[in-house]
C-alpha positions as CSV (number, residue, x, y, z in Angstrom):
1,X,42.1,-6.0,24.5
2,X,38.4,-5.5,25.3
3,X,35.7,-7.6,23.7
4,X,33.6,-4.4,23.2
5,X,34.8,-1.8,20.7
6,X,33.8,1.8,21.4
7,X,33.7,4.1,18.3
8,X,32.9,7.8,19.0
9,X,32.0,10.7,16.7
10,X,34.2,13.8,17.1
11,X,32.0,15.7,19.6
12,X,31.3,12.6,21.7
13,X,34.9,11.6,21.6
14,X,36.0,15.0,23.0
15,X,33.3,15.0,25.7
16,X,34.1,11.5,26.9
17,X,37.9,12.2,26.9
18,X,37.2,15.2,29.2
19,X,34.4,14.0,31.4
20,X,33.9,10.2,30.9
21,X,30.5,8.8,29.9
22,X,27.7,9.6,32.4
23,X,24.0,8.9,32.3
24,X,23.1,12.6,32.4
25,X,24.9,13.0,29.0
26,X,22.7,10.5,27.2
27,X,19.7,11.7,25.3
28,X,19.0,8.9,22.8
29,X,19.5,5.2,22.1
30,X,19.3,3.8,18.6
31,X,18.9,0.2,17.4
32,X,19.2,-0.7,13.8
33,X,17.3,-3.1,11.5
34,X,19.1,-6.4,11.1
35,X,16.8,-9.3,11.8
36,X,18.6,-12.0,13.8
37,X,21.8,-9.9,14.0
38,X,20.0,-7.8,16.6
39,X,20.4,-10.8,19.0
40,X,24.1,-10.1,19.1
41,X,23.8,-7.2,21.5
42,X,20.8,-8.2,23.7
43,X,23.0,-8.6,26.8
44,X,24.5,-5.2,26.1
45,X,21.1,-3.7,25.6
46,X,19.9,-5.1,28.9
47,X,22.7,-3.4,30.8
48,X,22.4,-0.1,29.0
49,X,18.6,0.2,29.1
50,X,17.7,-1.9,32.1
51,X,20.5,-1.2,34.5
52,X,22.8,1.8,33.7
53,X,19.9,4.1,32.6
54,X,17.3,2.6,34.9
55,X,17.2,5.3,37.6
56,X,17.8,8.4,35.4
57,X,15.7,11.5,36.0
58,X,15.4,12.7,32.4
59,X,13.7,11.2,29.3
60,X,15.6,9.1,26.8
61,X,14.4,8.8,23.1
62,X,14.6,5.3,21.7
63,X,14.7,5.1,17.9
64,X,14.5,1.8,15.9
65,X,13.4,0.2,12.7
66,X,12.4,-3.4,12.1
67,X,13.9,-5.8,14.7
68,X,15.6,-2.8,16.4
69,X,12.1,-1.3,17.0
70,X,10.8,-4.6,18.3
71,X,13.6,-4.8,20.8
72,X,13.2,-1.2,21.9
73,X,9.5,-1.8,22.4
74,X,10.3,-4.7,24.7
75,X,12.7,-2.4,26.6
76,X,9.9,0.0,27.3
77,X,8.1,-2.6,29.4
78,X,8.4,-1.9,33.1
79,X,10.7,-4.9,33.6
80,X,13.2,-3.9,30.9
81,X,15.7,-6.6,31.4
82,X,13.1,-9.3,31.8
83,X,11.4,-8.3,28.6
84,X,14.6,-8.1,26.6
85,X,15.2,-11.7,27.7
86,X,11.6,-12.5,26.6
87,X,12.2,-10.8,23.2
88,X,15.4,-12.8,22.6
89,X,13.7,-16.1,23.6
90,X,10.7,-15.5,21.4
91,X,12.9,-14.5,18.5
92,X,15.3,-17.4,18.9
93,X,12.6,-20.1,19.2
94,X,10.4,-18.9,16.3
95,X,9.8,-21.8,13.9
96,X,8.0,-22.2,10.6
97,X,7.9,-26.0,10.5
98,X,4.1,-26.1,11.0
99,X,3.5,-23.4,8.3
100,X,5.9,-24.4,5.5
101,X,3.1,-25.7,3.3
102,X,1.0,-22.5,3.3
103,X,0.6,-21.3,-0.3
104,X,1.7,-17.7,0.2
105,X,5.2,-17.3,1.6
106,X,4.1,-13.9,3.0
107,X,1.6,-15.7,5.3
108,X,4.5,-17.9,6.6
109,X,7.0,-15.1,7.2
110,X,4.6,-12.5,8.5
111,X,3.4,-14.7,11.3
112,X,6.4,-14.8,13.6
113,X,7.0,-11.0,13.9
114,X,3.3,-10.6,14.5
115,X,3.3,-13.2,17.3
116,X,6.4,-11.6,18.9
117,X,4.8,-8.1,18.9
118,X,1.5,-9.5,20.3
119,X,3.4,-11.1,23.2
120,X,5.4,-7.9,23.9
121,X,2.2,-5.9,24.0
122,X,0.2,-8.4,26.0
123,X,-1.0,-8.1,29.6
124,X,-1.0,-4.3,29.6
125,X,2.3,-4.1,27.7
126,X,0.9,-1.5,25.3
127,X,0.1,0.8,28.3
128,X,3.6,0.3,29.8
129,X,5.3,1.1,26.5
130,X,3.3,4.3,26.0
131,X,3.7,5.4,29.6
132,X,7.2,4.5,30.5
133,X,8.5,7.0,33.0
134,X,11.8,7.7,31.0
135,X,11.8,6.1,27.6
136,X,10.1,7.7,24.6
137,X,9.7,5.2,21.7
138,X,10.1,6.2,18.0
139,X,9.3,3.6,15.3
140,X,10.5,4.1,11.7
141,X,8.3,3.0,8.9
142,X,7.8,3.6,5.2
143,X,4.6,4.7,3.6
144,X,4.3,3.1,0.2
145,X,3.2,4.5,-3.1
146,X,2.8,3.4,-6.7
147,X,4.3,0.0,-7.4
148,X,5.5,-0.4,-3.8
149,X,2.0,0.1,-2.5
150,X,0.7,-2.9,-4.5
151,X,0.1,-6.2,-2.7
152,X,0.8,-7.9,-6.0
153,X,4.2,-9.6,-5.6
154,X,5.2,-9.1,-9.2
155,X,4.6,-5.3,-8.9
156,X,6.6,-5.2,-5.7
157,X,9.5,-7.0,-7.3
158,X,9.3,-4.4,-10.1
159,X,9.4,-1.6,-7.5
160,X,12.4,-3.2,-5.7
161,X,14.3,-3.8,-9.0
162,X,13.7,-0.2,-10.1
163,X,14.8,1.2,-6.7
164,X,17.9,-1.1,-6.8
165,X,19.0,0.2,-10.2
166,X,18.5,3.8,-9.3
167,X,20.3,3.3,-6.0
168,X,23.5,2.5,-7.8
169,X,24.0,6.2,-8.4
170,X,22.3,7.7,-5.3
171,X,20.5,7.1,-2.1
172,X,17.2,8.3,-3.7
173,X,16.2,5.2,-5.5
174,X,12.9,5.0,-3.6
175,X,11.8,8.6,-4.4
176,X,8.2,8.6,-5.5
177,X,7.5,5.2,-4.0
178,X,8.3,5.7,-0.3
179,X,7.8,8.4,2.3
180,X,9.2,8.1,5.9
181,X,6.7,8.0,8.7
182,X,8.0,7.9,12.3
183,X,5.5,6.9,14.9
184,X,6.5,8.6,18.1
185,X,5.7,8.9,21.7
186,X,3.7,12.2,21.9
187,X,5.6,13.1,25.2
188,X,8.9,13.3,23.3
189,X,10.4,16.8,22.9
190,X,12.3,15.7,19.8
191,X,11.4,17.7,16.7
192,X,11.6,15.5,13.6
193,X,13.3,17.5,10.8
194,X,15.0,15.1,8.4
195,X,17.5,16.6,5.9
196,X,17.5,13.9,3.2
197,X,14.7,15.2,1.0
198,X,12.4,12.3,1.5
199,X,8.9,13.4,2.5
200,X,8.6,12.7,6.2
201,X,5.7,12.6,8.6
202,X,5.4,12.2,12.4
203,X,2.5,10.4,13.8
204,X,1.7,10.1,17.5
205,X,1.8,6.6,18.9
206,X,-1.4,5.4,20.7
207,X,-2.9,2.0,21.7
208,X,-4.6,1.7,18.3
209,X,-1.5,2.1,16.1
210,X,1.4,0.8,18.3
211,X,1.1,-2.8,17.2
212,X,0.4,-1.8,13.6
213,X,3.5,0.5,13.5
214,X,5.7,-2.2,14.9
215,X,4.5,-4.8,12.4
216,X,4.9,-2.3,9.6
217,X,8.4,-1.4,10.6
218,X,9.5,-5.0,9.9
219,X,7.3,-5.7,6.9
220,X,9.8,-6.6,4.2
221,X,8.5,-6.1,0.6
222,X,7.8,-9.2,-1.4
223,X,8.5,-11.4,1.7
224,X,5.8,-10.1,4.0
225,X,2.4,-8.4,3.8
226,X,2.3,-4.6,4.0
227,X,0.3,-3.1,6.9
228,X,-2.6,-0.8,6.4
229,X,-2.7,2.0,9.0
230,X,-5.1,4.9,9.2
231,X,-3.7,8.3,10.2
232,X,-5.0,11.9,9.7
233,X,-3.6,11.6,6.2
234,X,-5.9,8.7,5.4
235,X,-5.3,5.0,5.0
236,X,-2.0,3.9,3.5
237,X,0.1,0.8,3.2
238,X,3.2,0.7,5.3
239,X,6.3,-1.3,4.9
240,X,9.8,-1.9,6.4
241,X,11.3,1.2,7.9
242,X,14.7,-0.1,7.2
243,X,14.3,0.7,3.5
244,X,15.0,4.3,4.2
245,X,16.6,4.0,7.7
246,X,18.4,0.6,7.7
247,X,20.8,1.9,10.4
248,X,19.0,5.1,11.5
249,X,21.2,8.2,11.5
250,X,20.0,10.5,14.3
251,X,21.5,13.7,12.9
252,X,19.6,13.2,9.7
253,X,16.3,13.0,11.5
254,X,16.9,15.2,14.6
255,X,19.4,17.8,13.4
256,X,19.2,19.7,16.6
257,X,20.0,16.6,18.8
258,X,22.4,17.9,21.5
259,X,23.0,15.0,23.8
260,X,25.0,11.9,23.3
261,X,23.5,9.0,21.3
262,X,24.3,5.5,22.3
263,X,24.3,3.0,19.4
264,X,24.6,-0.7,20.5
265,X,25.4,-2.3,17.1
266,X,26.6,-5.5,15.4
267,X,28.9,-3.9,12.9
268,X,31.6,-1.2,13.3
269,X,30.0,0.9,10.6
270,X,26.5,2.1,9.7
271,X,24.6,1.8,6.4
272,X,21.9,4.4,6.0
273,X,19.6,2.8,3.4
274,X,18.7,-0.8,2.8
275,X,20.3,-0.8,-0.6
276,X,23.5,0.7,0.8
277,X,24.4,-2.7,2.2
278,X,25.2,-3.9,-1.3
279,X,27.9,-1.2,-1.8
280,X,30.9,-1.6,0.5
281,X,31.9,2.1,0.1
282,X,28.6,3.4,1.2
283,X,29.3,3.8,4.9
284,X,28.0,6.7,7.0
285,X,30.7,9.3,7.5
286,X,31.9,10.5,10.9
287,X,30.6,14.0,10.1
288,X,27.0,12.6,10.4
289,X,27.8,10.8,13.7
290,X,29.2,13.8,15.7
291,X,27.5,12.9,19.0
292,X,27.2,9.2,18.5
293,X,28.9,6.4,20.4
294,X,28.8,3.0,18.7
295,X,29.3,-0.1,20.8
296,X,30.2,-3.2,18.8
297,X,31.6,-6.7,19.5
298,X,35.3,-7.0,18.7
299,X,36.5,-9.2,15.9
300,X,38.0,-11.6,18.4
301,X,34.6,-11.9,20.2
302,X,32.8,-12.6,17.0
303,X,35.3,-15.3,16.1
304,X,34.5,-17.0,19.4
305,X,30.8,-17.4,18.6
306,X,29.4,-20.5,16.9
307,X,30.5,-20.7,13.3
308,X,32.7,-17.6,14.0
309,X,30.0,-15.1,13.1
310,X,26.9,-13.4,14.5
311,X,23.4,-14.7,14.0
312,X,21.8,-14.1,10.6
313,X,18.4,-14.4,9.0
314,X,20.2,-16.6,6.4
315,X,20.4,-19.2,9.2
316,X,16.7,-20.1,8.6
317,X,17.8,-21.4,5.2
318,X,21.1,-22.9,6.3
319,X,19.5,-24.9,9.1
320,X,16.1,-25.5,7.4
321,X,16.4,-29.3,8.2
322,X,17.7,-28.7,11.7
323,X,15.9,-25.9,13.4
324,X,17.1,-27.0,16.8
325,X,20.6,-26.3,15.7
326,X,19.7,-22.8,14.6
327,X,17.9,-22.1,17.9
328,X,21.0,-23.4,19.8
329,X,23.3,-21.1,17.8
330,X,21.1,-18.1,18.4
331,X,20.6,-18.8,22.0
332,X,24.4,-19.2,22.5
333,X,25.1,-15.9,20.9
334,X,22.4,-14.2,23.0
335,X,23.8,-15.7,26.3
336,X,27.3,-14.7,25.3
337,X,26.2,-11.1,24.8
338,X,25.9,-10.8,28.6
339,X,29.7,-10.5,28.5
340,X,29.3,-7.4,26.4
341,X,27.1,-5.8,29.0
342,X,29.5,-6.6,31.8
343,X,32.3,-5.1,29.7
344,X,30.3,-1.9,29.1
345,X,29.7,-1.4,32.8
346,X,33.4,-1.9,33.6
347,X,34.4,0.6,30.9
348,X,32.1,3.4,32.0
349,X,32.4,2.8,35.8
350,X,36.2,2.6,35.7
351,X,36.6,5.5,33.3
352,X,38.6,3.2,31.0
353,X,36.1,4.0,28.2
354,X,38.1,7.3,27.6
355,X,41.2,5.2,26.8
356,X,39.5,2.4,24.9
357,X,37.4,4.4,22.5
358,X,38.4,5.1,19.0
359,X,37.6,8.3,17.0
360,X,35.3,7.6,14.1
361,X,36.8,8.8,10.8
C-alpha cells in the first residue's frame, strides 16, 4: 500500500494506463487554497516542480490561489527546491505574538503573508518569477464590488452572510459582488475562457503588480485588508481568489486544455468555491477533471502525522499559548512530506503508477 494516492480523471487514466506518466505529457500544475494545509505536500511539490520537471523543454502553466499561489511563486525562483523549502520555513515560523495587541485584527493577520511574499520576491525574485525558462505563473484573485468592496468590516460581514445564504442553492452566491481576475504570465499560450458565468478578466503580470496580485490572492474578507490594484479597467479592491476558485478547476478556466494537469493536493476531492466546503455533497465531478491527476497523502500517512491530521489554520487558535508546539507540528508535517516526493518518483520511474492509480468517479 503506497502512502501516496493517485486519482486520475478518465482521459488521464486511459493515457497513463497505456503510456505511463511522462514529463512531455504535462501541461499544467495546480495548487489550491488551503492556508497551512498546503504544507502537507511541500516535499511532493519539490520533487514534481524542482526535480522531475526541472529539465523539460516545454512550458508549464502553474495556477494557484491564496497559499497555493504563494507556493507556486516560490517554485518559480531559479532554485525551485530551495525556495519551496524557504516558503515552508517562513510559513511554519510565522508568529503573531508581538502583534497581538494591535487594535485592528486585519493589521495582525495581513502582516505574515505580506512578509512571506516580500521575501519570496526579494533579491531579484520578481525577475526570476516573471522570466522562468519553463514555468508560467497564473494567480487567481477576486475583484470586489458593492458590499464586498467596502473596507468596513460590518459591510463585509453582510456581504459574506448574503453570499453564504445564496450559496445554499447554487454556486453563484457572489454574483454581483465578485468578478474573477487571473493575473498571468504574458508568455503563456493559455487562453482564459471560463464557463461558470462569472465575469472574468485576464491581466498580464509585471513587476509592479506581482506582489499585489499575490497579496490579493490570499486576502480573506473580514480577516484581512483588501488590496487595491490598478489595471487598464481602473483601480479596484481585490480579495481572496479562493472565494471563486478555492480548489481551481482547470477545465472551467481553460476549456481547451489538452495536456495532463498535475494536482498535488491535501484532500482526495476538490471543492470549487469557498462556500462549497460547508456542503459535503458539493465535490467536483470526474467529468470536470478529465485530464487531471490528483496526488494526495493516504489516510494511513495522515494518521501517522502529529495529532493524526494535516496542518490547519485552526492551529493558530489551538496552540495560541504555545506557538513553539504549532511550529514543531507544522515543521514535522513538512519534513515528512519528503516521503511523498520519493514515492511519486518511484511510481513514475517504475511505471507502477499505472497500477496504483484509481479512476475518479
